N, C-alpha and C positions, 0 to 999 in steps of 0.2 A: 641373127635367128631366134625366133617365139620358143618360150620353152614349153613345153608341152603340161598337161594339167599332172601329170604323173608327177612328175618334175617341179614344179609350184606345191604339188600338195610334202612331197618331201623335203623340202626348203622349210616349209612353212610349220611344219612338225619339229624338223631340228632346232629350229631356230626358238620351239617351244618347250626345249626338253627333249625330244624324240631322238631315238638311236636308230640308224639303218644299219642292219647285219649281213652276214652273210653267215648261212651255217651250213657244215657239211655231214651229210648224214650217212652211215654204211648199212647195210642189213643181209645178211647172210639166208639162206636156206636152202634144204638137198632139192625144193623146188624151184624150178627157175621162171616158170610161168606166175608164179606167184609176187614175185619181189618188187614187178616194177608195179602194178597194183595196191600194193602195200606204200610203194612210198608216195604215189600219187594220191591216197587218202590221209597221209598223212599232211602231204602240203595242202590240197583242195577240201577236208573236208575237218582235219585236227587243228593245223597252225592254223589256217586260215580264219576259226571262228572262235578262237584265245582271245580272252580279254584283253585290253590291249594293242592286239594287229589289229596296224592301220591298211597293211596290206602284205602277201606274199606272193611272190612266185619262184619257179626254180625249174631245173633240168634234172633229168635222170637219165642215168648210165645206162646201157643195155648190160646186163649182167653178163659173170665172165665165172668160168670151173675153174674148179681147183680142188682134187682130189675128191669128186662128187659134193662139192659146198657149190652153190652159184653165190656169187656177190653183187650186190649193184649199189654204186652210189648217188648222193641226189646234192645238188647245191642248192641252197634256197635261199633269196634274198628276202629280208622282213624287216617292213618299217614299225617299229615299237612308236606307242605316244610317250612312254618314256624307258626311262632303265629299270626302274623297277619290274616292269611287264617282263622285260628280256631277262633277267635274274630269275624268275621264276617260268618263265619256259624252258630259258636252260637246264636250271634242275628238273622240271618234269621230263624234257623230252633226251637230254642228255645228247648232244648231236657229239658227230668224235672231233669238231673245231670249228670255233665261234670268227669270224673276224670282225671288226668296226669297224664299219665302214665312214660312217660321220656320226656325231661331230669328228673332227680330225683333231682340235686341238683339245683344253681340259673342258671338264665337266665342272659343276659348283652344286653341291646340294646342300638344303637347310635342313639343320638338325634334326626337324621332326620329318624330312623323307630319309634321312639315315635310319632315325629311331624304327619306322615303317619298313623299311630295308632289312631289319635286323628281326624286327617282328615275321618279316614272310620267311627266312630263311630259317628263325625258330620253329615257325610251322610246319617247314619242309620238310624238317629234320624230326621233327617228332612223329609226323606222317609215317617217315620210312625207318623212323625205329619200332614203330608199332609193326608196322609192314614184318619186320625183322623178329619180332617178337613171337607174333599171330603165327607166321610161317616157317621160319628157318630156324630158331631155336628149339633144342631138342628139351623135352621137360625137366629133365633134371639141370640143363644151361639156365632155364629160365628162374629152378629155384633156388641155385649160386645168385642168379643178378638179383632178385629179391631183395635176399641176405643181404648184398651187398648196399642196395639201395635205402636198405633200412638202416643198415651203419651209420650210411653217409647221412643220413636224415637226422639219426643221434649226434654227430659229430656237429651238424648243423646247428641243432636247437642248443646243445653243449655253447657253441662258440658265440653265440646270441645272447644266452645267462649270463655270460660269462662276459661279454661287451655290455649288457644293461647293467649286474655289478658291477663293473669299474666306473659307469656313468654315472651311478648313483652315489657312487663312493666320492667322486668327485664333487657333486652338490653339495654332499654333506659338511664339507671339508671349508 
């Protein structure tokens, strides 16, 4: 039996470092009519347009009601160019679950790729931290945090100075 174009594309991408996953999303709202269009928008307009997404498709469940709140779920299959795109999308969209479908064996990464992944994670962390600082913390909490950061910076400088002094001492001996 001949493989479809989608199967061929998937195999090619997996062979070159791609990842095929299923994302599980859920969404709640008191308005039943909003849920399915929002999930469809998530799949067709947002995920599909993200950097590193080769293709995506999904199914959306009918909303169910519990105590005046409606819940709907979507199962979305996504083929990514690489593992790093998967990480970025997972952080930015926060699915309820992720299932890696392919590759089924181990994945290997170059040190430069891991460095890029760590830098991506740091960037995401900074973005979320900034959001929390700007939108969630009370002014007095911001002030306390600023004092803690200044104390941490001072300690870091002291440790660097101590290390520098110790290294200079070794050189003169």
